[in-house]
PyMOL Python script that loads the backbone (N, CA, C, O; Angstrom):
from pymol import cmd

cmd.read_pdbstr("""\
ATOM      1  N   MET A   1      71.545 131.739 132.418  1.00  0.00           N
ATOM      2  CA  MET A   1      72.021 132.122 131.117  1.00  0.00           C
ATOM      3  C   MET A   1      73.114 132.074 130.867  1.00  0.00           C
ATOM      4  O   MET A   1      73.992 132.587 131.560  1.00  0.00           O
ATOM      5  N   SER A   2      73.315 131.394 129.730  1.00  0.00           N
ATOM      6  CA  SER A   2      74.514 130.959 128.883  1.00  0.00           C
ATOM      7  C   SER A   2      74.986 132.959 129.081  1.00  0.00           C
ATOM      8  O   SER A   2      74.308 133.838 129.613  1.00  0.00           O
ATOM      9  N   LEU A   3      76.377 133.068 128.405  1.00  0.00           N
ATOM     10  CA  LEU A   3      76.947 134.065 127.730  1.00  0.00           C
ATOM     11  C   LEU A   3      76.810 134.038 126.494  1.00  0.00           C
ATOM     12  O   LEU A   3      77.672 134.805 126.064  1.00  0.00           O
ATOM     13  N   LYS A   4      76.222 133.599 125.622  1.00  0.00           N
ATOM     14  CA  LYS A   4      75.895 133.385 124.434  1.00  0.00           C
ATOM     15  C   LYS A   4      74.506 133.880 123.842  1.00  0.00           C
ATOM     16  O   LYS A   4      74.164 134.447 122.804  1.00  0.00           O
ATOM     17  N   ALA A   5      73.631 133.234 125.391  1.00  0.00           N
ATOM     18  CA  ALA A   5      72.371 133.768 125.410  1.00  0.00           C
ATOM     19  C   ALA A   5      72.506 135.088 125.554  1.00  0.00           C
ATOM     20  O   ALA A   5      71.929 135.825 124.755  1.00  0.00           O
ATOM     21  N   PHE A   6      73.348 135.663 126.674  1.00  0.00           N
ATOM     22  CA  PHE A   6      73.039 136.878 126.842  1.00  0.00           C
ATOM     23  C   PHE A   6      73.561 138.105 126.029  1.00  0.00           C
ATOM     24  O   PHE A   6      73.185 139.277 126.055  1.00  0.00           O
ATOM     25  N   HIS A   7      74.563 137.478 125.283  1.00  0.00           N
ATOM     26  CA  HIS A   7      75.019 138.077 124.387  1.00  0.00           C
ATOM     27  C   HIS A   7      73.766 138.709 123.567  1.00  0.00           C
ATOM     28  O   HIS A   7      73.531 139.912 123.461  1.00  0.00           O
ATOM     29  N   ILE A   8      72.990 137.613 122.993  1.00  0.00           N
ATOM     30  CA  ILE A   8      72.106 137.813 121.830  1.00  0.00           C
ATOM     31  C   ILE A   8      71.097 138.673 122.453  1.00  0.00           C
ATOM     32  O   ILE A   8      70.557 139.548 121.776  1.00  0.00           O
ATOM     33  N   VAL A   9      70.798 138.499 123.683  1.00  0.00           N
ATOM     34  CA  VAL A   9      69.911 139.389 124.114  1.00  0.00           C
ATOM     35  C   VAL A   9      70.166 140.633 124.805  1.00  0.00           C
ATOM     36  O   VAL A   9      69.310 141.314 125.371  1.00  0.00           O
ATOM     37  N   PHE A  10      71.589 140.920 124.708  1.00  0.00           N
ATOM     38  CA  PHE A  10      71.751 142.460 124.600  1.00  0.00           C
ATOM     39  C   PHE A  10      72.308 142.912 123.343  1.00  0.00           C
ATOM     40  O   PHE A  10      72.942 143.929 123.625  1.00  0.00           O
ATOM     41  N   VAL A  11      72.397 142.692 122.146  1.00  0.00           N
ATOM     42  CA  VAL A  11      72.383 143.040 120.561  1.00  0.00           C
ATOM     43  C   VAL A  11      71.104 143.231 120.717  1.00  0.00           C
ATOM     44  O   VAL A  11      70.807 144.426 120.727  1.00  0.00           O
ATOM     45  N   ILE A  12      70.000 142.311 120.876  1.00  0.00           N
ATOM     46  CA  ILE A  12      68.357 143.206 120.554  1.00  0.00           C
ATOM     47  C   ILE A  12      68.647 144.262 121.574  1.00  0.00           C
ATOM     48  O   ILE A  12      69.191 145.207 121.002  1.00  0.00           O
ATOM     49  N   PHE A  13      68.488 144.503 122.986  1.00  0.00           N
ATOM     50  CA  PHE A  13      68.349 145.651 123.720  1.00  0.00           C
ATOM     51  C   PHE A  13      69.110 146.912 123.120  1.00  0.00           C
ATOM     52  O   PHE A  13      68.636 148.048 123.113  1.00  0.00           O
ATOM     53  N   SER A  14      70.511 146.509 122.556  1.00  0.00           N
ATOM     54  CA  SER A  14      71.461 147.409 122.010  1.00  0.00           C
ATOM     55  C   SER A  14      70.782 148.024 120.607  1.00  0.00           C
ATOM     56  O   SER A  14      71.185 149.061 120.079  1.00  0.00           O
ATOM     57  N   THR A  15      69.860 147.340 120.178  1.00  0.00           N
ATOM     58  CA  THR A  15      68.921 147.824 118.722  1.00  0.00           C
ATOM     59  C   THR A  15      67.839 148.207 119.096  1.00  0.00           C
ATOM     60  O   THR A  15      67.390 148.962 118.233  1.00  0.00           O
ATOM     61  N   LEU A  16      67.089 148.089 120.012  1.00  0.00           N
ATOM     62  CA  LEU A  16      65.988 149.019 120.546  1.00  0.00           C
ATOM     63  C   LEU A  16      66.175 150.047 120.871  1.00  0.00           C
ATOM     64  O   LEU A  16      65.352 150.938 120.657  1.00  0.00           O
ATOM     65  N   LEU A  17      67.706 150.322 121.705  1.00  0.00           N
ATOM     66  CA  LEU A  17      67.988 151.546 122.423  1.00  0.00           C
ATOM     67  C   LEU A  17      68.713 152.653 121.280  1.00  0.00           C
ATOM     68  O   LEU A  17      69.026 153.823 121.504  1.00  0.00           O
ATOM     69  N   ALA A  18      68.863 151.912 120.042  1.00  0.00           N
ATOM     70  CA  ALA A  18      69.555 152.524 119.198  1.00  0.00           C
ATOM     71  C   ALA A  18      68.391 153.392 118.281  1.00  0.00           C
ATOM     72  O   ALA A  18      68.543 154.585 118.016  1.00  0.00           O
ATOM     73  N   LEU A  19      67.533 152.810 117.963  1.00  0.00           N
ATOM     74  CA  LEU A  19      66.145 152.745 117.487  1.00  0.00           C
ATOM     75  C   LEU A  19      65.424 153.986 118.336  1.00  0.00           C
ATOM     76  O   LEU A  19      64.946 155.004 117.835  1.00  0.00           O
ATOM     77  N   GLY A  20      65.472 153.611 119.861  1.00  0.00           N
ATOM     78  CA  GLY A  20      65.017 154.777 120.119  1.00  0.00           C
ATOM     79  C   GLY A  20      65.743 156.187 120.664  1.00  0.00           C
ATOM     80  O   GLY A  20      65.179 157.211 121.052  1.00  0.00           O
ATOM     81  N   VAL A  21      67.078 155.927 120.572  1.00  0.00           N
ATOM     82  CA  VAL A  21      67.397 157.446 120.438  1.00  0.00           C
ATOM     83  C   VAL A  21      67.611 157.721 119.067  1.00  0.00           C
ATOM     84  O   VAL A  21      68.442 158.629 119.049  1.00  0.00           O
ATOM     85  N   GLY A  22      67.318 157.435 117.978  1.00  0.00           N
ATOM     86  CA  GLY A  22      67.070 157.956 116.441  1.00  0.00           C
ATOM     87  C   GLY A  22      65.897 158.374 116.617  1.00  0.00           C
ATOM     88  O   GLY A  22      65.916 159.579 116.366  1.00  0.00           O
ATOM     89  N   GLY A  23      64.491 157.930 117.022  1.00  0.00           N
ATOM     90  CA  GLY A  23      63.198 158.421 117.040  1.00  0.00           C
ATOM     91  C   GLY A  23      63.337 159.723 118.122  1.00  0.00           C
ATOM     92  O   GLY A  23      62.595 160.698 118.001  1.00  0.00           O
ATOM     93  N   TRP A  24      64.168 159.657 118.987  1.00  0.00           N
ATOM     94  CA  TRP A  24      63.879 160.948 119.896  1.00  0.00           C
ATOM     95  C   TRP A  24      64.964 161.907 119.198  1.00  0.00           C
ATOM     96  O   TRP A  24      64.764 163.120 119.127  1.00  0.00           O
ATOM     97  N   CYS A  25      66.008 161.361 118.737  1.00  0.00           N
ATOM     98  CA  CYS A  25      66.580 163.056 117.829  1.00  0.00           C
ATOM     99  C   CYS A  25      65.359 163.440 116.853  1.00  0.00           C
ATOM    100  O   CYS A  25      64.778 164.510 117.032  1.00  0.00           O
ATOM    101  N   ILE A  26      65.028 162.697 115.975  1.00  0.00           N
ATOM    102  CA  ILE A  26      64.296 163.192 115.061  1.00  0.00           C
ATOM    103  C   ILE A  26      62.567 163.836 115.573  1.00  0.00           C
ATOM    104  O   ILE A  26      61.650 164.316 114.906  1.00  0.00           O
ATOM    105  N   TRP A  27      62.683 163.628 116.662  1.00  0.00           N
ATOM    106  CA  TRP A  27      61.574 164.158 117.337  1.00  0.00           C
ATOM    107  C   TRP A  27      62.038 165.879 117.776  1.00  0.00           C
ATOM    108  O   TRP A  27      61.386 166.889 117.513  1.00  0.00           O
ATOM    109  N   VAL A  28      63.120 165.809 118.379  1.00  0.00           N
ATOM    110  CA  VAL A  28      63.839 167.246 118.921  1.00  0.00           C
ATOM    111  C   VAL A  28      64.477 167.396 117.634  1.00  0.00           C
ATOM    112  O   VAL A  28      65.404 168.184 117.821  1.00  0.00           O
ATOM    113  N   ASN A  29      64.458 167.112 116.662  1.00  0.00           N
ATOM    114  CA  ASN A  29      65.222 167.593 115.329  1.00  0.00           C
ATOM    115  C   ASN A  29      63.652 168.691 114.669  1.00  0.00           C
ATOM    116  O   ASN A  29      63.614 169.845 114.244  1.00  0.00           O
ATOM    117  N   LEU A  30      62.536 167.618 114.871  1.00  0.00           N
ATOM    118  CA  LEU A  30      61.057 168.745 114.602  1.00  0.00           C
ATOM    119  C   LEU A  30      60.793 169.765 115.173  1.00  0.00           C
ATOM    120  O   LEU A  30      60.449 170.790 114.584  1.00  0.00           O
ATOM    121  N   VAL A  31      60.941 169.625 116.741  1.00  0.00           N
ATOM    122  CA  VAL A  31      60.632 170.627 117.773  1.00  0.00           C
ATOM    123  C   VAL A  31      61.358 171.925 117.632  1.00  0.00           C
ATOM    124  O   VAL A  31      60.815 173.023 117.507  1.00  0.00           O
ATOM    125  N   GLU A  32      63.130 171.597 117.678  1.00  0.00           N
ATOM    126  CA  GLU A  32      64.361 172.392 117.506  1.00  0.00           C
ATOM    127  C   GLU A  32      64.369 173.163 116.617  1.00  0.00           C
ATOM    128  O   GLU A  32      64.463 174.386 116.717  1.00  0.00           O
ATOM    129  N   GLY A  33      64.208 172.133 115.042  1.00  0.00           N
ATOM    130  CA  GLY A  33      64.926 172.429 114.304  1.00  0.00           C
ATOM    131  C   GLY A  33      66.426 172.769 114.128  1.00  0.00           C
ATOM    132  O   GLY A  33      66.943 173.703 113.515  1.00  0.00           O
ATOM    133  N   ALA A  34      66.897 171.914 114.723  1.00  0.00           N
ATOM    134  CA  ALA A  34      68.648 171.890 114.951  1.00  0.00           C
ATOM    135  C   ALA A  34      68.953 170.657 114.281  1.00  0.00           C
ATOM    136  O   ALA A  34      68.675 169.529 114.688  1.00  0.00           O
ATOM    137  N   PRO A  35      69.677 171.032 112.987  1.00  0.00           N
ATOM    138  CA  PRO A  35      70.099 170.088 111.987  1.00  0.00           C
ATOM    139  C   PRO A  35      71.397 168.613 112.528  1.00  0.00           C
ATOM    140  O   PRO A  35      71.915 167.711 111.870  1.00  0.00           O
ATOM    141  N   VAL A  36      71.483 168.953 113.793  1.00  0.00           N
ATOM    142  CA  VAL A  36      72.417 168.100 114.208  1.00  0.00           C
ATOM    143  C   VAL A  36      71.788 167.148 115.346  1.00  0.00           C
ATOM    144  O   VAL A  36      72.454 166.387 116.047  1.00  0.00           O
ATOM    145  N   TYR A  37      70.702 167.283 115.395  1.00  0.00           N
ATOM    146  CA  TYR A  37      69.667 165.893 115.919  1.00  0.00           C
ATOM    147  C   TYR A  37      69.286 164.902 114.615  1.00  0.00           C
ATOM    148  O   TYR A  37      68.916 163.731 114.694  1.00  0.00           O
ATOM    149  N   LEU A  38      69.481 165.713 113.368  1.00  0.00           N
ATOM    150  CA  LEU A  38      68.866 164.656 112.364  1.00  0.00           C
ATOM    151  C   LEU A  38      70.394 164.011 112.111  1.00  0.00           C
ATOM    152  O   LEU A  38      70.290 162.816 111.837  1.00  0.00           O
ATOM    153  N   ALA A  39      71.497 164.381 112.123  1.00  0.00           N
ATOM    154  CA  ALA A  39      72.771 163.404 111.878  1.00  0.00           C
ATOM    155  C   ALA A  39      72.917 162.729 112.837  1.00  0.00           C
ATOM    156  O   ALA A  39      73.701 161.780 112.858  1.00  0.00           O
ATOM    157  N   GLY A  40      72.049 163.153 114.014  1.00  0.00           N
ATOM    158  CA  GLY A  40      72.999 161.916 115.132  1.00  0.00           C
ATOM    159  C   GLY A  40      70.759 160.981 115.268  1.00  0.00           C
ATOM    160  O   GLY A  40      70.222 160.204 116.057  1.00  0.00           O
ATOM    161  N   ALA A  41      70.393 161.566 114.282  1.00  0.00           N
ATOM    162  CA  ALA A  41      69.356 160.094 113.585  1.00  0.00           C
ATOM    163  C   ALA A  41      69.660 159.144 112.817  1.00  0.00           C
ATOM    164  O   ALA A  41      69.219 158.003 112.953  1.00  0.00           O
ATOM    165  N   VAL A  42      70.497 159.530 111.867  1.00  0.00           N
ATOM    166  CA  VAL A  42      71.047 159.307 111.138  1.00  0.00           C
ATOM    167  C   VAL A  42      71.928 158.176 111.175  1.00  0.00           C
ATOM    168  O   VAL A  42      71.836 157.125 110.542  1.00  0.00           O
ATOM    169  N   ALA A  43      73.058 158.648 112.259  1.00  0.00           N
ATOM    170  CA  ALA A  43      73.592 157.284 112.766  1.00  0.00           C
ATOM    171  C   ALA A  43      73.273 156.380 114.016  1.00  0.00           C
ATOM    172  O   ALA A  43      73.782 155.342 114.438  1.00  0.00           O
ATOM    173  N   SER A  44      72.254 157.158 114.435  1.00  0.00           N
ATOM    174  CA  SER A  44      71.594 156.023 115.279  1.00  0.00           C
ATOM    175  C   SER A  44      70.947 154.687 114.519  1.00  0.00           C
ATOM    176  O   SER A  44      71.180 153.550 114.930  1.00  0.00           O
ATOM    177  N   PHE A  45      69.994 154.998 113.208  1.00  0.00           N
ATOM    178  CA  PHE A  45      69.486 154.459 112.603  1.00  0.00           C
ATOM    179  C   PHE A  45      70.392 153.110 111.948  1.00  0.00           C
ATOM    180  O   PHE A  45      70.303 151.883 111.912  1.00  0.00           O
ATOM    181  N   GLY A  46      71.243 154.117 111.501  1.00  0.00           N
ATOM    182  CA  GLY A  46      72.969 153.396 111.337  1.00  0.00           C
ATOM    183  C   GLY A  46      73.171 152.136 112.067  1.00  0.00           C
ATOM    184  O   GLY A  46      73.092 150.998 111.605  1.00  0.00           O
ATOM    185  N   SER A  47      73.481 152.546 113.438  1.00  0.00           N
ATOM    186  CA  SER A  47      74.119 151.280 114.284  1.00  0.00           C
ATOM    187  C   SER A  47      73.051 150.429 114.631  1.00  0.00           C
ATOM    188  O   SER A  47      73.255 149.355 115.198  1.00  0.00           O
ATOM    189  N   ALA A  48      71.681 150.921 114.267  1.00  0.00           N
ATOM    190  CA  ALA A  48      70.398 149.755 114.458  1.00  0.00           C
ATOM    191  C   ALA A  48      70.722 148.536 113.452  1.00  0.00           C
ATOM    192  O   ALA A  48      70.619 147.368 113.827  1.00  0.00           O
ATOM    193  N   LEU A  49      71.200 148.962 111.888  1.00  0.00           N
ATOM    194  CA  LEU A  49      71.037 148.497 110.886  1.00  0.00           C
ATOM    195  C   LEU A  49      72.080 147.487 111.241  1.00  0.00           C
ATOM    196  O   LEU A  49      71.884 146.294 111.473  1.00  0.00           O
ATOM    197  N   ALA A  50      73.626 148.366 111.251  1.00  0.00           N
ATOM    198  CA  ALA A  50      74.427 146.963 111.847  1.00  0.00           C
ATOM    199  C   ALA A  50      74.066 146.577 112.862  1.00  0.00           C
ATOM    200  O   ALA A  50      73.237 145.779 112.425  1.00  0.00           O
ATOM    201  N   LEU A  51      73.966 146.430 114.419  1.00  0.00           N
ATOM    202  CA  LEU A  51      73.382 145.870 114.872  1.00  0.00           C
ATOM    203  C   LEU A  51      72.537 144.366 114.619  1.00  0.00           C
ATOM    204  O   LEU A  51      72.837 143.276 115.107  1.00  0.00           O
ATOM    205  N   VAL A  52      71.431 144.670 113.732  1.00  0.00           N
ATOM    206  CA  VAL A  52      70.281 143.842 113.305  1.00  0.00           C
ATOM    207  C   VAL A  52      71.243 142.622 112.235  1.00  0.00           C
ATOM    208  O   VAL A  52      70.990 141.434 112.036  1.00  0.00           O
ATOM    209  N   ILE A  53      72.560 143.599 111.612  1.00  0.00           N
ATOM    210  CA  ILE A  53      73.029 142.536 110.822  1.00  0.00           C
ATOM    211  C   ILE A  53      73.840 141.841 111.536  1.00  0.00           C
ATOM    212  O   ILE A  53      73.796 140.621 111.372  1.00  0.00           O
ATOM    213  N   TYR A  54      74.649 142.307 112.364  1.00  0.00           N
ATOM    214  CA  TYR A  54      75.585 141.604 112.973  1.00  0.00           C
ATOM    215  C   TYR A  54      75.314 140.437 114.144  1.00  0.00           C
ATOM    216  O   TYR A  54      76.026 139.538 114.591  1.00  0.00           O
ATOM    217  N   GLY A  55      74.160 140.809 114.384  1.00  0.00           N
ATOM    218  CA  GLY A  55      72.603 139.571 115.351  1.00  0.00           C
ATOM    219  C   GLY A  55      72.199 138.376 114.280  1.00  0.00           C
ATOM    220  O   GLY A  55      71.787 137.241 114.517  1.00  0.00           O
ATOM    221  N   VAL A  56      72.478 139.071 112.944  1.00  0.00           N
ATOM    222  CA  VAL A  56      71.624 137.760 112.533  1.00  0.00           C
ATOM    223  C   VAL A  56      72.635 136.822 112.120  1.00  0.00           C
ATOM    224  O   VAL A  56      72.485 135.601 112.155  1.00  0.00           O
ATOM    225  N   TRP A  57      74.121 137.684 111.557  1.00  0.00           N
ATOM    226  CA  TRP A  57      75.518 137.006 111.442  1.00  0.00           C
ATOM    227  C   TRP A  57      75.978 136.282 112.885  1.00  0.00           C
ATOM    228  O   TRP A  57      76.920 135.492 112.829  1.00  0.00           O
ATOM    229  N   PHE A  58      75.484 136.475 113.868  1.00  0.00           N
ATOM    230  CA  PHE A  58      76.032 135.882 115.103  1.00  0.00           C
ATOM    231  C   PHE A  58      75.082 134.598 115.697  1.00  0.00           C
ATOM    232  O   PHE A  58      75.428 133.501 116.134  1.00  0.00           O
ATOM    233  N   TYR A  59      73.635 135.255 115.512  1.00  0.00           N
ATOM    234  CA  TYR A  59      72.884 133.629 115.055  1.00  0.00           C
ATOM    235  C   TYR A  59      73.041 132.344 114.671  1.00  0.00           C
ATOM    236  O   TYR A  59      73.028 131.316 115.348  1.00  0.00           O
ATOM    237  N   ARG A  60      73.220 132.544 113.286  1.00  0.00           N
ATOM    238  CA  ARG A  60      73.280 132.336 112.199  1.00  0.00           C
ATOM    239  C   ARG A  60      75.101 130.879 112.503  1.00  0.00           C
ATOM    240  O   ARG A  60      75.356 129.737 112.121  1.00  0.00           O
ATOM    241  N   LYS A  61      75.876 132.019 113.432  1.00  0.00           N
ATOM    242  CA  LYS A  61      77.168 131.032 113.058  1.00  0.00           C
ATOM    243  C   LYS A  61      77.132 130.407 114.470  1.00  0.00           C
ATOM    244  O   LYS A  61      77.897 129.448 114.572  1.00  0.00           O
ATOM    245  N   MET A  62      76.520 130.674 115.445  1.00  0.00           N
ATOM    246  CA  MET A  62      76.062 129.594 116.588  1.00  0.00           C
ATOM    247  C   MET A  62      75.385 128.588 115.869  1.00  0.00           C
ATOM    248  O   MET A  62      75.764 127.454 115.575  1.00  0.00           O
ATOM    249  N   LYS A  63      74.378 129.144 115.642  1.00  0.00           N
ATOM    250  CA  LYS A  63      73.368 127.596 115.066  1.00  0.00           C
ATOM    251  C   LYS A  63      73.869 126.633 113.989  1.00  0.00           C
ATOM    252  O   LYS A  63      73.578 125.445 113.852  1.00  0.00           O
ATOM    253  N   ARG A  64      74.948 127.644 113.015  1.00  0.00           N
ATOM    254  CA  ARG A  64      75.951 126.750 112.481  1.00  0.00           C
ATOM    255  C   ARG A  64      77.187 125.567 113.486  1.00  0.00           C
ATOM    256  O   ARG A  64      77.577 124.444 113.164  1.00  0.00           O
ATOM    257  N   LEU A  65      77.362 125.998 114.140  1.00  0.00           N
ATOM    258  CA  LEU A  65      78.308 125.637 115.114  1.00  0.00           C
ATOM    259  C   LEU A  65      77.582 124.388 115.963  1.00  0.00           C
ATOM    260  O   LEU A  65      78.366 123.620 116.522  1.00  0.00           O
ATOM    261  N   ARG A  66      76.364 124.163 116.086  1.00  0.00           N
ATOM    262  CA  ARG A  66      75.442 124.339 117.256  1.00  0.00           C
ATOM    263  C   ARG A  66      75.649 123.902 117.972  1.00  0.00           C
ATOM    264  O   ARG A  66      75.628 122.761 118.432  1.00  0.00           O
ATOM    265  N   ILE A  67      76.080 125.458 118.358  1.00  0.00           N
ATOM    266  CA  ILE A  67      75.852 125.986 120.216  1.00  0.00           C
ATOM    267  C   ILE A  67      74.325 126.326 120.292  1.00  0.00           C
ATOM    268  O   ILE A  67      73.835 126.092 121.397  1.00  0.00           O
ATOM    269  N   ILE A  68      73.535 126.790 119.419  1.00  0.00           N
ATOM    270  CA  ILE A  68      72.087 127.343 119.773  1.00  0.00           C
ATOM    271  C   ILE A  68      71.412 126.233 118.829  1.00  0.00           C
ATOM    272  O   ILE A  68      71.677 125.865 117.684  1.00  0.00           O
ATOM    273  N   THR A  69      70.382 125.822 119.811  1.00  0.00           N
ATOM    274  CA  THR A  69      69.572 125.045 118.209  1.00  0.00           C
ATOM    275  C   THR A  69      68.467 125.809 118.269  1.00  0.00           C
ATOM    276  O   THR A  69      67.586 125.687 117.417  1.00  0.00           O
TER     277      THR A  69
END
""", "prot")
cmd.dss("prot")
cmd.show_as("cartoon", "prot")
cmd.util.cbc("prot")
cmd.orient("prot")
């Protein structure tokens, strides 16, 4: 596996982890009622969105440079 392919896989897994942590924070907020977990959920979902945008940007850049077909 090339470094570029590993980078794309790493971004995908990081995005899934951020979504999972965001879901967990929402669940804990509903169970415990602690608003700090709601802030954690917002931060996690924001990070997931940023990772998706970065992943698309990276993939397009690699495709434009004809490194990824």
